[in-house]
N, C-alpha and C positions, 0 to 999 in steps of 0.2 A: 859954536857951530857944530852941528852933527850931521851924519849921513846914515843911510840904511842900505842894506843889500840883502839878497836872499841867495842861498847856495844849496844845491841839491847834489846828492851822490847818485850818479847814473847807475853804477853797478855796485851793489853791496859787496864789501870786502876789497874795494879799490879806493883808498883814501884820496881826498882832494884838498887842495889849499882853499881856504876861504877866499883869498884874493892874492894875487901876485904883487899887489901894490906895496911900495915902501912908504913909510911915514916919517915925520920929523923925529929926530933923536929925542925930543922932549917927552915922547910917549903918547899913549893913546888909551883912553878908557873904552872898553869894549864889552858889550852884552851879547851873548850868543844864546838864542832861545830855540829849542826844538819846535818845529812846526806843530800846531795843534792837531792837524790831521794825521800826523805820523802814527803808524801802528807798531813800529819797532823802535829800537834804541838808536840814538846818535852817539857816536863816540868822538871825543875831542882829545887831541894830543899836540905836542910841540914838534912832531915830525911825522912823516908818512908811517913809519914803523910803529910809533907810539900811539897813533890814532887808529890803527887797524882794529876792527871790531872783535878780533879774536885775541888781542894782546891784553895782558894784565896791567899795562901801564896807562891805559886810556881812562878818561873820565866819561862816565855814561850819563846821558840825558834821556829821559822819557818824554813823551809828548807834552809840550807846554812848559817843561822845566827849563831853567836858565842858569847860566854861569856868568860872572862878571870878572874880567881880567884887566890888568894894566900891562900893556905890552908896548914895544917900540916899533913893531913891524907886522902888518896883517899877514904877510907871507909866512910867518912862523906858526900860524894856527892851521891845523889840519883837522878834517872831520871824515868820518866814515859812517855807514849805516848798516843795520842788519836787514833792511828791506830796500830793494831797488827803488830809486827815484825819490826817496825821502830826504829831508834836509832841515836847514835852519834859517832863521831870520836873524840879522845882525844889525845892531845899532852901535855906532862909534862916535866918539867926540875927542878932538885933540885936546890934550892937557895943557 
């Protein structure tokens, strides 16, 4: 079974959690894709500080690029953007 969600960053430079949802300890396969219409970069990190678009610890995604992760909890994934209102599409499946 899988589910999808979308998340946008209202104010660039203010990281947000993809979701506050906790998931089973068995883990989760997660695909995060920057929205096709984005004009700036999306940054991904394991904390608010690490996702900040000015930090060197973040992982950057340009429009339509994706990253696949295996995590235990959606709330451990944070995103930021370099442009207000841009975001990601997320697909996840319980392992």
